[in-house]
One Martini backbone bead per residue (centre of mass of N, CA, C, O) as a GRO file, in nm:
protein
  215
    1UNK     BB    1   8.848   5.488   5.598
    2UNK     BB    2   8.986   5.205   5.646
    3UNK     BB    3   9.282   5.057   5.702
    4UNK     BB    4   9.231   4.816   5.513
    5UNK     BB    5   9.153   4.990   5.269
    6UNK     BB    6   9.421   5.139   5.247
    7UNK     BB    7   9.592   4.886   5.207
    8UNK     BB    8   9.456   4.789   4.946
    9UNK     BB    9   9.510   5.044   4.776
   10UNK     BB   10   9.817   5.053   4.819
   11UNK     BB   11   9.883   4.771   4.703
   12UNK     BB   12   9.771   4.826   4.420
   13UNK     BB   13   9.969   5.056   4.357
   14UNK     BB   14  10.244   4.911   4.412
   15UNK     BB   15  10.226   4.678   4.193
   16UNK     BB   16  10.289   4.890   3.943
   17UNK     BB   17  10.584   4.918   4.089
   18UNK     BB   18  10.929   4.870   3.990
   19UNK     BB   19  11.247   4.898   4.167
   20UNK     BB   20  11.567   4.875   4.290
   21UNK     BB   21  11.494   5.103   4.516
   22UNK     BB   22  11.225   4.932   4.569
   23UNK     BB   23  11.078   4.801   4.849
   24UNK     BB   24  10.835   4.520   4.923
   25UNK     BB   25  10.943   4.436   5.221
   26UNK     BB   26  10.659   4.475   5.451
   27UNK     BB   27  10.538   4.191   5.437
   28UNK     BB   28  10.456   3.942   5.689
   29UNK     BB   29  10.484   3.603   5.810
   30UNK     BB   30  10.415   3.526   6.149
   31UNK     BB   31  10.470   3.388   6.468
   32UNK     BB   32  10.239   3.386   6.740
   33UNK     BB   33  10.134   3.476   7.084
   34UNK     BB   34   9.828   3.427   7.286
   35UNK     BB   35   9.619   3.526   7.557
   36UNK     BB   36   9.303   3.403   7.648
   37UNK     BB   37   8.981   3.494   7.775
   38UNK     BB   38   8.735   3.258   7.891
   39UNK     BB   39   8.421   3.197   7.933
   40UNK     BB   40   8.238   2.932   8.050
   41UNK     BB   41   7.993   2.965   7.840
   42UNK     BB   42   8.208   2.881   7.587
   43UNK     BB   43   8.229   2.565   7.683
   44UNK     BB   44   8.148   2.431   7.384
   45UNK     BB   45   8.076   2.358   7.059
   46UNK     BB   46   8.195   2.678   6.992
   47UNK     BB   47   8.489   2.712   7.098
   48UNK     BB   48   8.678   2.743   6.847
   49UNK     BB   49   8.526   2.983   6.722
   50UNK     BB   50   8.564   3.172   6.963
   51UNK     BB   51   8.869   3.180   6.954
   52UNK     BB   52   8.897   3.296   6.668
   53UNK     BB   53   8.730   3.556   6.714
   54UNK     BB   54   8.887   3.668   6.958
   55UNK     BB   55   9.160   3.693   6.824
   56UNK     BB   56   9.083   3.891   6.598
   57UNK     BB   57   8.966   4.117   6.780
   58UNK     BB   58   9.242   4.159   6.945
   59UNK     BB   59   9.482   4.177   6.704
   60UNK     BB   60   9.352   4.317   6.485
   61UNK     BB   61   9.507   4.637   6.452
   62UNK     BB   62   9.758   4.605   6.600
   63UNK     BB   63  10.057   4.740   6.776
   64UNK     BB   64  10.422   4.699   6.760
   65UNK     BB   65  10.760   4.733   6.783
   66UNK     BB   66  10.834   4.432   6.699
   67UNK     BB   67  10.586   4.345   6.472
   68UNK     BB   68  10.385   4.560   6.418
   69UNK     BB   69  10.116   4.540   6.199
   70UNK     BB   70   9.818   4.365   6.229
   71UNK     BB   71   9.619   4.261   5.973
   72UNK     BB   72   9.608   3.927   5.994
   73UNK     BB   73   9.474   3.616   6.049
   74UNK     BB   74   9.563   3.321   5.895
   75UNK     BB   75   9.625   3.106   6.139
   76UNK     BB   76   9.580   2.832   6.357
   77UNK     BB   77   9.822   2.617   6.507
   78UNK     BB   78   9.758   2.638   6.834
   79UNK     BB   79   9.574   2.498   7.123
   80UNK     BB   80   9.574   2.506   7.440
   81UNK     BB   81   9.507   2.419   7.737
   82UNK     BB   82   9.315   2.521   7.974
   83UNK     BB   83   9.321   2.766   8.249
   84UNK     BB   84   9.240   2.842   8.560
   85UNK     BB   85   9.157   3.143   8.705
   86UNK     BB   86   9.215   3.286   8.983
   87UNK     BB   87   8.910   3.442   9.111
   88UNK     BB   88   8.727   3.421   8.818
   89UNK     BB   89   8.691   3.146   8.623
   90UNK     BB   90   8.861   3.182   8.397
   91UNK     BB   91   9.001   3.092   8.077
   92UNK     BB   92   9.329   3.017   7.983
   93UNK     BB   93   9.444   3.062   7.640
   94UNK     BB   94   9.693   2.940   7.432
   95UNK     BB   95   9.783   3.096   7.117
   96UNK     BB   96   9.900   2.987   6.803
   97UNK     BB   97   9.991   3.205   6.524
   98UNK     BB   98   9.942   3.337   6.202
   99UNK     BB   99  10.058   3.656   6.061
  100UNK     BB  100   9.989   3.953   5.899
  101UNK     BB  101  10.245   4.200   5.859
  102UNK     BB  102  10.343   4.544   5.908
  103UNK     BB  103  10.668   4.688   5.820
  104UNK     BB  104  10.881   4.950   5.893
  105UNK     BB  105  11.163   5.146   5.753
  106UNK     BB  106  11.443   5.282   5.726
  107UNK     BB  107  11.501   5.388   5.392
  108UNK     BB  108  11.236   5.355   5.281
  109UNK     BB  109  11.040   5.312   4.981
  110UNK     BB  110  10.720   5.469   4.919
  111UNK     BB  111  10.388   5.436   4.831
  112UNK     BB  112  10.150   5.704   4.843
  113UNK     BB  113   9.897   5.915   5.003
  114UNK     BB  114   9.770   6.224   4.998
  115UNK     BB  115   9.590   6.390   5.286
  116UNK     BB  116   9.770   6.659   5.352
  117UNK     BB  117   9.797   7.027   5.309
  118UNK     BB  118  10.049   7.271   5.401
  119UNK     BB  119  10.288   7.510   5.485
  120UNK     BB  120  10.478   7.278   5.622
  121UNK     BB  121  10.341   7.046   5.433
  122UNK     BB  122  10.286   6.685   5.417
  123UNK     BB  123  10.052   6.417   5.433
  124UNK     BB  124  10.098   6.059   5.425
  125UNK     BB  125   9.997   5.718   5.316
  126UNK     BB  126  10.084   5.365   5.424
  127UNK     BB  127   9.847   5.255   5.549
  128UNK     BB  128   9.936   5.281   5.891
  129UNK     BB  129  10.129   5.499   5.774
  130UNK     BB  130  10.252   5.817   5.872
  131UNK     BB  131  10.379   6.087   5.662
  132UNK     BB  132  10.609   6.356   5.695
  133UNK     BB  133  10.664   6.638   5.470
  134UNK     BB  134  10.855   6.893   5.452
  135UNK     BB  135  10.937   7.176   5.282
  136UNK     BB  136  11.256   7.113   5.318
  137UNK     BB  137  11.197   6.807   5.170
  138UNK     BB  138  11.181   6.962   4.906
  139UNK     BB  139  11.209   7.092   4.628
  140UNK     BB  140  11.288   7.432   4.564
  141UNK     BB  141  11.052   7.479   4.346
  142UNK     BB  142  10.859   7.473   4.572
  143UNK     BB  143  10.534   7.626   4.651
  144UNK     BB  144  10.290   7.762   4.845
  145UNK     BB  145   9.929   7.765   4.784
  146UNK     BB  146   9.690   7.902   4.976
  147UNK     BB  147   9.425   7.906   4.795
  148UNK     BB  148   9.469   7.566   4.722
  149UNK     BB  149   9.650   7.378   4.891
  150UNK     BB  150   9.936   7.373   4.730
  151UNK     BB  151  10.218   7.252   4.540
  152UNK     BB  152  10.421   7.446   4.330
  153UNK     BB  153  10.617   7.451   4.018
  154UNK     BB  154  10.886   7.573   3.851
  155UNK     BB  155  11.067   7.576   3.583
  156UNK     BB  156  11.369   7.547   3.487
  157UNK     BB  157  11.638   7.674   3.328
  158UNK     BB  158  11.783   7.606   3.050
  159UNK     BB  159  12.049   7.623   2.832
  160UNK     BB  160  11.852   7.771   2.604
  161UNK     BB  161  11.641   7.955   2.791
  162UNK     BB  162  11.434   7.742   2.855
  163UNK     BB  163  11.164   7.620   3.011
  164UNK     BB  164  11.112   7.369   3.199
  165UNK     BB  165  10.942   7.127   3.320
  166UNK     BB  166  10.735   7.104   3.566
  167UNK     BB  167  10.653   6.997   3.850
  168UNK     BB  168  10.428   6.839   4.007
  169UNK     BB  169  10.152   6.870   4.183
  170UNK     BB  170  10.072   6.903   4.529
  171UNK     BB  171   9.794   6.704   4.640
  172UNK     BB  172   9.517   6.584   4.739
  173UNK     BB  173   9.531   6.233   4.625
  174UNK     BB  174   9.809   6.190   4.545
  175UNK     BB  175  10.080   6.026   4.430
  176UNK     BB  176  10.363   5.923   4.650
  177UNK     BB  177  10.719   5.915   4.664
  178UNK     BB  178  10.899   5.810   4.958
  179UNK     BB  179  11.143   5.864   5.215
  180UNK     BB  180  11.238   5.718   5.506
  181UNK     BB  181  11.400   5.871   5.799
  182UNK     BB  182  11.176   5.826   6.030
  183UNK     BB  183  11.051   5.612   6.309
  184UNK     BB  184  10.729   5.575   6.492
  185UNK     BB  185  10.552   5.423   6.757
  186UNK     BB  186  10.188   5.499   6.811
  187UNK     BB  187   9.990   5.291   6.926
  188UNK     BB  188   9.795   5.265   6.617
  189UNK     BB  189  10.053   5.409   6.484
  190UNK     BB  190  10.267   5.512   6.224
  191UNK     BB  191  10.536   5.747   6.243
  192UNK     BB  192  10.684   5.967   5.993
  193UNK     BB  193  10.976   6.086   5.823
  194UNK     BB  194  11.022   6.252   5.507
  195UNK     BB  195  11.129   6.247   5.153
  196UNK     BB  196  11.171   6.406   4.797
  197UNK     BB  197  11.479   6.389   4.796
  198UNK     BB  198  11.666   6.246   4.585
  199UNK     BB  199  11.717   5.980   4.373
  200UNK     BB  200  11.676   6.180   4.172
  201UNK     BB  201  11.353   6.124   4.000
  202UNK     BB  202  11.205   5.906   4.189
  203UNK     BB  203  11.084   6.109   4.362
  204UNK     BB  204  10.743   6.182   4.415
  205UNK     BB  205  10.523   6.230   4.192
  206UNK     BB  206  10.290   6.008   4.040
  207UNK     BB  207  10.263   5.972   3.660
  208UNK     BB  208  10.096   5.714   3.569
  209UNK     BB  209   9.943   5.532   3.353
  210UNK     BB  210   9.649   5.372   3.475
  211UNK     BB  211   9.628   5.531   3.754
  212UNK     BB  212   9.402   5.513   4.016
  213UNK     BB  213   9.284   5.712   4.273
  214UNK     BB  214   9.193   5.716   4.583
  215UNK     BB  215   8.950   5.902   4.795
   0.00000   0.00000   0.00000
């Protein structure tokens, strides 16, 4: 599944939940600038369309420490006059444009999809961000079940001596709410370390009715 598809599925899931602890301010529209190299053969009637297509092909899906992940070019605001590049004959065109970007932050709480589970912990995704939650960053009731590659939990004993309801099973494909503890940008992906402990019962597997999970 493409990164854009993951973003679309993740955004659909996120819109279903709002909480004062949960920030949705991760998508921004910002103005950026980029220099494009245009071959002389494209200096004709379709010049503007070629500029627009080249810009999208070059920047959409790219990632930087400063601006985050560029999801889409929203509009082109200005196209400067081209300059001939010495020695190549190429035309350098400076383009100013508005883009929809995804930016992650430390201490952010995100709704994610679990993509891999092993004895060390689990990996989950929120759009282009990959988050690893180690076994030590889960509630102590969880233990790894090697035969099924899931984390299961037993219910704690209540005051009346009865076993309380167990925490939901952590498995590939389930919805998971995590808190980002550390974040690093690497090439075309954001990689983070997260936790599902703390914040009361707010973090962990999401079991809301009417929510269908993408496969």
